C-alpha positions in Angstrom: 13.3 3.0 -29.3 16.6 1.6 -26.5 19.8 3.8 -26.7 22.2 1.5 -26.9 24.8 3.7 -26.2 23.5 5.4 -23.3 22.8 2.7 -21.4 26.0 2.0 -21.5 27.0 5.0 -20.8 24.6 4.9 -17.9 26.0 1.2 -16.5 29.4 2.0 -16.4 28.9 5.9 -14.3 26.6 3.4 -11.8 29.7 1.1 -11.7 32.2 4.0 -10.8 29.4 5.1 -8.4 29.8 1.7 -6.7 33.0 1.8 -6.6 34.0 5.7 -5.3 30.7 5.1 -2.3 33.1 1.6 -0.8 30.1 -0.5 -1.4 32.3 -2.9 -3.6 35.7 -3.2 -3.9 38.1 -5.0 -6.3 35.7 -7.3 -8.7 32.7 -7.1 -6.7 28.5 -6.4 -7.3 27.0 -6.3 -10.9 24.2 -4.3 -12.6 21.9 -5.2 -15.8 19.3 -3.5 -17.6 16.2 -5.5 -20.1 17.0 -3.6 -23.1 13.3 -5.8 -24.5 11.8 -8.8 -25.7 14.7 -10.9 -24.7 17.5 -9.4 -24.0 19.4 -7.3 -21.4 23.0 -5.8 -21.1 25.0 -7.5 -18.1 28.0 -7.1 -16.7 31.1 -9.3 -17.2 32.4 -11.9 -14.9 35.5 -11.1 -13.0 36.0 -7.0 -13.8 36.2 -4.3 -11.5 33.1 -2.3 -11.5 34.4 0.6 -11.0 37.0 0.4 -14.0 34.2 -1.1 -17.1 34.4 0.5 -19.8 31.3 0.6 -22.5 32.2 -1.2 -24.4 33.0 -4.0 -21.8 29.1 -4.7 -21.0 27.6 -8.1 -22.9 24.4 -8.8 -23.8 22.5 -12.0 -23.3 19.5 -13.6 -23.5 17.5 -15.5 -20.8 19.4 -18.5 -21.2 22.7 -16.9 -20.5 23.9 -17.0 -23.9 26.5 -14.6 -24.8 28.3 -14.9 -27.6 30.5 -12.1 -27.2 32.1 -13.1 -23.7 30.6 -14.4 -20.2 28.1 -11.9 -18.5 28.3 -11.9 -14.5 27.7 -15.2 -12.8 24.6 -13.8 -10.9 23.4 -14.2 -14.3 20.5 -16.6 -13.4 19.7 -14.3 -10.0 19.2 -11.4 -12.4 16.9 -13.7 -15.1 15.0 -15.0 -12.0 14.0 -11.0 -11.2 13.1 -10.6 -14.5 10.9 -13.2 -15.1 9.0 -12.8 -11.3 9.0 -9.1 -12.0 8.1 -7.9 -15.6 7.6 -4.6 -14.1 11.7 -4.3 -13.8 13.5 -2.4 -16.0 16.8 -2.9 -13.5 19.0 -4.4 -11.5 21.8 -3.3 -9.1 23.7 -5.2 -6.7 26.8 -5.1 -4.3 28.1 -5.5 -1.3 28.2 -2.3 1.1 29.5 -2.6 4.4 26.9 -1.3 6.5 23.5 -2.9 5.2 26.1 -6.6 4.2 26.6 -6.5 8.3 23.0 -7.2 8.5 22.6 -9.6 5.9 25.6 -11.7 7.8 23.6 -11.7 11.4 20.4 -12.7 9.0 18.2 -9.2 10.4 16.0 -7.6 8.4 16.3 -4.0 7.7 12.5 -2.3 9.6 11.7 1.0 7.5 9.5 2.6 9.2 12.8 4.3 11.5 12.6 6.5 8.9 9.7 8.8 7.9 12.3 9.1 4.6 11.7 4.9 4.1 8.5 3.8 5.9 6.8 4.0 3.0 9.5 2.7 0.2 11.1 0.3 2.6 8.9 -0.7 5.1 11.4 -3.6 5.0 14.2 -4.6 3.5 13.7 -8.9 4.0 17.1 -11.4 4.9 17.4 -14.2 2.2 18.3 -17.2 3.1 21.8 -17.8 2.9 23.5 -19.5 -0.4 26.6 -20.1 -2.6 26.8 -16.9 -5.1 26.7 -17.7 -8.7 24.5 -21.0 -7.6 20.3 -22.2 -8.2 20.6 -22.0 -5.0 20.4 -17.7 -5.1 17.4 -17.4 -7.4 16.0 -20.1 -5.2 16.7 -17.8 -1.9 14.6 -14.8 -2.5 12.4 -15.8 -4.8 9.5 -16.0 -1.8 10.8 -12.0 -1.6 11.3 -11.1 -5.1 7.3 -10.3 -5.9 7.1 -7.6 -2.7 10.2 -6.6 -2.9 11.9 -4.3 -4.4 14.9 -4.8 -2.1 17.1 -7.7 0.0 19.6 -8.1 1.7 20.9 -11.8 0.4 22.5 -14.1 3.4 25.8 -13.7 3.8 26.3 -12.1 0.6 24.6 -7.7 0.1 22.3 -6.0 -1.4 20.4 -6.4 -4.2 17.8 -3.4 -5.2 15.8 -3.1 -8.8 14.3 -0.9 -10.6 12.0 0.6 -13.5 15.8 2.4 -15.0 19.3 1.5 -13.5 18.9 5.2 -11.6 16.6 4.2 -9.7 17.4 0.8 -8.7 20.5 2.6 -7.4 19.7 4.9 -6.2 16.9 2.6 -3.9 20.6 0.3 -2.9 22.1 3.9 -1.2 18.7 4.4 0.6 18.9 0.5 2.4 22.8 1.4 3.5 21.5 4.7 4.7 19.1 2.6 6.4 21.2 0.7 7.7 23.5 2.7 9.4 21.8 5.0 10.9 19.7 1.7 13.1 23.4 0.3 13.6 24.3 4.0 14.9 20.6 4.0 16.8 21.2 1.2 18.5 24.3 2.1 19.7 23.1 5.4 20.7 19.8 4.0 23.2 17.2 2.7 20.0 15.4 4.1 17.6 11.7 4.4 17.9 9.4 4.3 15.5 7.5 6.3 13.5 4.1 5.6 15.2 0.9 4.4 12.6 -0.8 7.3 12.9 2.2 9.1 11.1 3.2 5.7 8.9 -0.4 6.4 7.3 -0.2 9.8 6.8 3.7 9.2 5.2 1.3 6.5 2.3 -1.4 9.1 2.4 0.7 11.6 0.9 3.7 9.4 -1.2 -0.3 7.8 -3.3 
């Protein structure tokens, strides 16, 4: 059974961490959690996520109906992910600067540069640029989300999913670290991808 009190507190905590880590500023970013059936808990529109209170969070249905207030304008993106990925129970969207730099230039991230991401995130693809909050955003990620747990949104930011909110947040952090190391490696002379033999060994260990 879903514990709404704990979920609300967890979402508030993640919102604060996103701001403290510099992954969002002002009213950027949004979070959501699947409550079960067609009910979801989401962050409200136009609110700084670092200052959220448990009572600020809103319950919505798949159509975005919410009598308590106005949910995040990115709800259509969240809804599309939940519909395409029944295994996903939480979504974390933010604008971490290193990863967003890749999203702005239209470059995907190669996870095989790091042993820590080689099996978890072999590639973080970049979606086509779309106007935030528009129907074009879910359309841009629809071809990618079935096979990827993290996606760069063209000129926008990053969306990460997971079996719970903590997992989705951790994946977002991992994407940001991968982007940071990738750019620093290029400045240092270029990174070296993990060999196929080592990559298969890493995948085998995770399995």
